[in-house]
VOMIFI-843385 format. One line per 8 residues: number of its first residue (from 0); their letters; for each residue x, y, z of N, C-alpha, C. Coordinates in steps of 0.2 Angstrom, whole numbers. Each point is the difference from the previous one (the first is absolute). Layout:
NUM	a	X:Y:Z:X:Y:Z:X:Y:Z ~ ...
This chain:
0	makvlvid	167:-366:656:3:-5:5:-6:-4:2 ~ 0:-9:-1:-6:-2:3:1:-1:8 ~ -4:0:4:-1:-2:8:-2:-6:2 ~ 6:-2:3:0:-7:2:-1:-2:9 ~ -5:-3:4:0:0:6:2:-7:3 ~ 7:-3:3:0:-6:0:-1:-1:9 ~ -5:-4:1:-3:-2:7:2:-6:3 ~ 5:-1:3:2:-8:3:5:0:6
8	desmirws	-1:-5:4:4:0:4:8:-2:1 ~ 1:-4:-5:7:-2:-3:3:3:-3 ~ 7:1:4:3:8:-3:2:-3:-8 ~ 3:-7:0:4:-1:-6:-6:0:-6 ~ -6:-1:-1:-5:2:-3:-1:5:-2 ~ -2:6:4:1:7:-1:6:1:-3 ~ 5:0:1:7:2:-3:0:-3:-6 ~ -2:-7:-1:2:-2:-7:-6:3:-6
16	ieqtlqaa	-6:2:2:-4:3:-3:1:7:-1 ~ 1:4:5:3:5:-1:5:1:-4 ~ 5:-3:0:4:0:-5:1:-2:-8 ~ -4:-5:-1:-2:0:-5:-5:4:-5 ~ -5:2:5:-2:5:-3:3:8:0 ~ 4:0:2:3:7:1:4:-1:-6 ~ 1:-3:-1:5:-3:-6:-4:2:-8 ~ -7:-3:2:-5:1:-6:0:6:0
24	gcdvsvae	2:5:2:-4:7:1:-6:2:3 ~ -2:-5:6:-4:4:4:1:3:6 ~ -3:4:5:0:2:5:-4:-3:5 ~ 5:-7:5:-2:-2:3:0:2:7 ~ -4:0:5:0:-1:6:-2:-6:4 ~ 3:-3:8:-2:-3:1:-1:0:7 ~ -6:-6:2:-2:1:8:1:-7:3 ~ 1:-1:5:2:-5:5:-8:-6:1
32	taaegmtl	-4:7:3:-7:-2:5:-7:3:-4 ~ -4:-3:1:-7:3:-1:-1:8:-2 ~ 1:2:9:-1:6:0:5:5:-3 ~ 7:0:0:5:2:-4:-2:1:-8 ~ -3:-6:-4:-3:0:-6:-4:5:1 ~ -6:0:2:-7:3:-1:2:8:2 ~ 6:2:3:1:7:-1:4:1:-5 ~ 4:-4:-2:3:2:-8:-4:-1:-4
40	fhrllpdv	-6:-6:0:-6:2:-5:-2:6:-1 ~ -3:3:6:-4:6:0:4:5:-2 ~ 6:1:-1:5:6:2:2:0:-9 ~ 1:-7:-4:2:0:-5:-4:-3:-5 ~ -4:-2:1:-6:-2:-6:2:-4:-6 ~ 6:-5:2:4:-4:-5:-7:-3:-7 ~ 5:-1:-3:-2:-4:-6:-1:-8:1 ~ 3:-3:5:1:-5:-1:3:-2:8
48	vfldlrlp	-3:-4:3:1:-4:9:4:-5:-3 ~ 3:-4:5:0:-7:1:1:0:5 ~ -7:-5:1:-1:0:8:0:-10:2 ~ 4:0:6:2:-6:3:-8:-2:4 ~ -2:-6:-1:-6:-2:5:0:-2:6 ~ 7:0:2:1:-2:6:5:5:4 ~ -4:6:5:5:6:1:0:-1:6 ~ 4:2:6:1:0:6:-6:2:5
56	dadgltvl	-3:6:-2:-4:4:3:-8:0:-3 ~ -1:-3:-7:-7:-1:-2:1:-4:-4 ~ -6:-3:-1:0:-5:-7:-1:4:-7 ~ 3:-4:-4:1:5:-7:-6:3:-5 ~ -5:-7:2:-6:1:-5:-6:7:5 ~ 2:1:6:-1:6:4:0:4:-3 ~ 7:0:0:4:7:-4:-2:2:-8 ~ -1:-6:-2:-4:-1:-7:-6:5:-2
64	kemkeegg	-6:-2:6:-4:3:0:0:6:2 ~ 4:2:5:0:6:2:4:4:-5 ~ 4:0:-4:2:2:-7:-6:3:-6 ~ -3:-6:1:-4:0:-6:-7:4:3 ~ -3:2:6:-3:5:3:2:5:0 ~ 8:3:0:1:7:1:5:2:-5 ~ -4:-2:-8:2:4:-7:6:-4:0 ~ -1:-6:0:5:-4:-4:-1:-6:-7
72	getaiivm	-6:6:-3:-3:-3:-4:4:1:-8 ~ 6:3:0:1:0:-5:8:-3:2 ~ 3:-1:5:5:-1:1:0:-8:-1 ~ 5:-4:-3:0:-8:0:2:-3:3 ~ -3:-5:4:5:-2:7:1:-7:-1 ~ 5:-3:2:2:-5:-4:2:-4:9 ~ -2:-7:0:-1:-3:7:6:-3:-2 ~ 5:-2:5:6:-4:1:-3:-5:5
80	tafgeirt	1:-6:-2:-2:-6:4:6:-7:0 ~ 0:-2:6:3:-7:-1:-2:-6:-1 ~ 5:-4:-4:-4:-6:-2:-6:-6:5 ~ -3:1:-3:-6:-3:5:-7:3:2 ~ 1:7:-3:-4:6:3:-4:1:-7 ~ -1:-3:-2:-4:3:-8:-7:-1:0 ~ -3:-3:6:-7:1:0:0:8:4 ~ 4:3:3:0:6:4:0:6:-7
88	aveamrlg	4:-3:-3:1:4:-7:-5:2:-3 ~ -3:-7:0:-7:0:-7:-4:6:5 ~ -1:0:5:-5:4:5:2:8:-1 ~ 8:0:0:3:6:-2:-7:4:-7 ~ 3:-4:-4:-2:2:-6:-6:0:-1 ~ -3:-3:3:-8:2:2:-3:6:2 ~ 5:3:4:0:6:6:3:5:-6 ~ 3:-1:-6:2:7:-3:6:0:-2
96	ayeylkkp	4:-7:1:8:1:0:2:1:-8 ~ 3:2:-3:3:-1:-8:1:-7:-1 ~ 6:-3:4:3:-5:-1:3:-4:6 ~ 1:-7:1:6:-2:5:7:-3:-1 ~ 3:0:2:8:-1:0:2:-5:4 ~ 1:-7:-1:2:-4:5:7:1:0 ~ 3:0:8:5:-1:1:6:-7:1 ~ 4:0:-4:4:5:-2:-2:0:-7
104	fdfnelev	2:6:-2:-2:1:-9:6:2:-2 ~ -2:2:-7:5:2:-4:0:6:-1 ~ 5:3:0:0:6:-2:-1:4:-8 ~ 2:-5:-4:-4:1:-6:-7:1:-1 ~ -1:-5:3:-8:1:1:-3:6:3 ~ 4:2:7:-2:5:1:0:8:-3 ~ 5:0:-3:0:7:-5:-4:-2:-5 ~ -2:-5:-3:-6:-2:-3:-7:3:0
112	lvgkalet	-2:-2:7:-3:-1:5:-4:10:1 ~ 6:1:4:0:7:-1:-1:5:-6 ~ 2:-2:-5:-1:5:-8:-8:-1:-1 ~ -2:-6:1:-8:-2:-1:-4:5:6 ~ 2:-2:6:-3:5:4:-1:6:-1 ~ 6:3:0:0:8:-2:-4:4:-6 ~ -1:-7:-6:-4:2:-5:-8:1:1 ~ 0:-5:6:-7:1:2:-3:5:4
120	shlkrevg	6:0:7:-2:7:3:0:7:-4 ~ 3:1:-3:0:5:-6:-6:0:-3 ~ -2:-3:-4:-6:-1:-3:-7:0:6 ~ 1:-2:6:-6:3:5:2:7:2 ~ 6:4:0:-2:5:2:1:5:-5 ~ 0:-4:-8:-3:5:-5:-7:-1:0 ~ -3:-5:0:-8:0:1:-4:4:8 ~ 5:2:4:-3:2:5:2:7:0
128	efrqerkk	3:3:-5:1:7:-1:-5:2:-5 ~ -2:-6:-6:-5:2:-6:-5:1:3 ~ -4:-6:5:-4:1:6:-1:6:2 ~ 4:2:2:0:8:3:-3:6:-4 ~ 5:-2:-6:-1:7:-5:-7:-2:-5 ~ -2:-5:1:-10:-1:-1:-2:2:4 ~ -1:0:6:-1:2:5:-2:8:2 ~ 6:4:-3:1:6:3:-5:2:-7
136	tygleniv	0:-2:-6:-3:0:-7:-8:0:2 ~ -1:-5:1:-6:-2:2:-3:-1:6 ~ 1:0:3:-3:0:8:-6:4:1 ~ -3:-1:6:-5:4:3:2:6:1 ~ 7:3:0:0:6:3:-1:4:-6 ~ 1:-4:-7:-1:5:-7:-6:2:-2 ~ -5:-4:4:-9:2:-1:0:6:3 ~ -3:6:-3:1:5:2:-10:1:1
144	gqsqkmkq	-1:3:5:-8:-2:3:1:4:6 ~ -6:4:1:0:3:8:-6:-1:1 ~ -6:1:-5:-5:-2:3:-3:-7:7 ~ -4:3:3:-1:-6:6:-2:-8:-4 ~ -4:0:-7:-1:-7:-3:6:-2:-1 ~ 5:2:-4:6:0:-2:6:-3:4 ~ 0:3:7:3:-2:6:-2:-9:1 ~ -7:-1:2:-4:-3:1:2:-7:-6
152	vlsllaki	2:1:-6:2:-3:-6:4:-4:2 ~ 6:5:1:8:-1:1:1:-3:7 ~ -4:1:5:-1:-4:6:-1:-8:-2 ~ -3:-2:-5:-4:-5:0:7:-3:-5 ~ 2:3:-5:4:-4:-4:8:0:2 ~ 0:4:7:6:-2:4:-2:-8:6 ~ -8:-1:0:0:-6:5:1:-5:-6 ~ -4:2:-6:2:-7:-4:6:-1:-3
160	aesdattm	4:3:0:8:0:-2:2:-4:5 ~ 0:1:5:3:-3:8:-5:-9:1 ~ -4:-1:-4:-4:-6:0:3:-4:-5 ~ -2:-8:1:3:-6:-4:-6:-1:-4 ~ -3:5:-1:-7:0:-6:4:-2:-5 ~ -3:-4:-5:4:0:-6:-4:1:-7 ~ -7:2:2:-3:2:-6:-6:6:2 ~ 0:5:-3:-5:6:1:0:3:-9
168	lvrgengt	-7:5:2:-1:3:-6:-2:6:2 ~ 3:3:-5:0:8:1:-7:2:-6 ~ -2:5:2:-6:2:-7:0:8:0 ~ 0:1:-6:-1:10:1:-1:-1:-10 ~ -1:6:-1:1:5:-6:7:0:-1 ~ 0:1:-8:6:1:-2:1:9:4 ~ 8:-3:2:2:8:1:1:0:9 ~ -3:-5:3:-2:1:8:5:-3:3
176	gkdlfara	5:-2:-3:6:-3:4:1:-8:3 ~ -4:-4:-5:0:-6:2:8:-4:0 ~ 3:1:-8:6:-3:0:5:4:7 ~ 0:6:2:3:3:4:0:-5:6 ~ -8:0:2:1:-4:6:1:-6:1 ~ 0:-3:-5:3:-7:-1:6:-1:-1 ~ 4:6:-1:7:-1:0:4:1:8 ~ -5:3:2:1:3:7:1:-6:4
184	ihyesrra	-7:-2:-1:-1:-7:6:6:-5:-1 ~ 1:-2:-8:6:-5:1:6:2:3 ~ 1:7:-3:8:2:2:2:3:10 ~ -8:-2:1:0:3:9:1:-8:3 ~ -2:-7:-4:-2:-4:3:7:-5:-2 ~ -1:-6:5:8:-5:-1:0:-3:-5 ~ -4:1:-4:2:-1:-9:2:2:-4 ~ 4:8:4:2:6:-5:7:-3:-4
192	dklfldis	3:-5:2:6:-1:-4:-2:-6:-5 ~ -7:-3:-2:-3:-4:-5:-5:5:-3 ~ 1:-3:-7:-3:2:-6:-5:5:2 ~ -1:5:-5:-6:3:-1:-2:1:-5 ~ -7:-4:-5:1:-2:-6:-10:5:-1 ~ 1:3:-4:-7:2:-3:-1:-1:-8 ~ -7:0:-2:-1:-2:-6:-6:4:-2 ~ 0:3:-4:-6:3:-4:-5:-4:-4
200	ctampetl	-6:-2:4:-5:-5:-4:-2:3:-6 ~ -3:7:0:-4:3:-6:6:2:-5 ~ 7:-1:-2:5:1:-4:3:-7:-2 ~ -4:-6:2:2:-6:-2:-5:-3:-4 ~ 1:-4:-5:-6:-3:-2:-3:-7:4 ~ -4:-1:-2:-3:-4:3:4:-8:0 ~ 2:-3:-6:1:-4:-2:8:-3:6 ~ 3:7:2:4:-3:2:1:4:7
208	feselfgy	-6:-1:2:-1:5:10:2:-8:2 ~ -3:-7:-1:1:-4:5:7:-1:-2 ~ 4:0:-4:7:-5:0:4:5:4 ~ -2:7:-2:5:5:6:0:-1:7 ~ -5:-1:2:-6:-3:8:5:-5:3 ~ 1:-5:-6:-1:-8:3:6:-3:-2 ~ 3:2:-9:5:-2:-2:-1:-7:-4 ~ 5:-4:-2:-3:-5:-2:6:-4:-2
216	ekgaftda	-1:-7:1:7:-4:-2:2:-2:-8 ~ 8:-1:0:-1:-2:-7:-3:-4:-3 ~ 0:2:-7:-5:-7:-4:-7:3:2 ~ -4:2:4:-5:1:2:-5:1:-7 ~ 3:4:-4:-4:1:-6:6:2:-5 ~ -3:2:-7:6:-2:-5:8:6:1 ~ -3:5:3:4:6:0:4:1:6 ~ -1:-6:4:2:0:10:6:-4:-2
224	katkrgll	6:3:-3:7:-3:-1:5:1:7 ~ -4:2:5:3:2:6:-5:-1:6 ~ 1:-1:6:-2:0:5:-2:8:4 ~ -5:4:0:0:6:2:-4:2:7 ~ 2:0:3:-2:2:8:-6:6:0 ~ -4:0:3:-5:5:0:1:4:6 ~ -2:6:0:-1:5:2:-3:-1:9 ~ -4:-5:1:-2:-3:5:5:-3:4
232	elad	4:-4:-3:4:-5:2:7:5:0 ~ 2:5:-3:6:2:1:-1:6:6 ~ -8:2:0:0:6:7:-1:-5:7 ~ 0:-6:1:0:-6:4:-6:2:4
């Protein structure tokens, strides 16, 4: 059952959203203040949060940032705003809100929005779980080695994974673990949820190498019937 948290100081709005979403099969919790809302947020880890931008004890944008900083990356946060506060709502979107809802809102629109938000939230959770599984499989702890040299290498790999460096070169003879090291760096980094792509240059004809790396546009040559994105673009 989807968990929804509603934070708003207007009792009628809390009640209306609660009744609508409970009828749609959601498990709904409500809070009147930011403090109460944050307590429920930490305890419930909801899939969707409806957050009013004007609360009696805190600014809604401050609450939004706090939620994002404290593990709300997988929660879809929908901010609620009165007419004339669109600029604030846009700022909330910039800070990571999933969407904003203008008061008074249509309850059919509300249900549709929750449905889309839940899809996004569940997808993020699945990506997070997949990321953790890949890290368990390819992370640094899976590289076996107790020698002093290997410990130095693993320490260096950890530093590289934590950095924002975008390009690196791993050199070594066949069987020395280049692919293992590359995957460990990727799955320990902040880009672990992005694609890891590899290409075997020796197994590819020279005539295909450029198109595989850089892709091509539709009609660029006789057999280019559709645009092909290259591995460099896909890897970003």
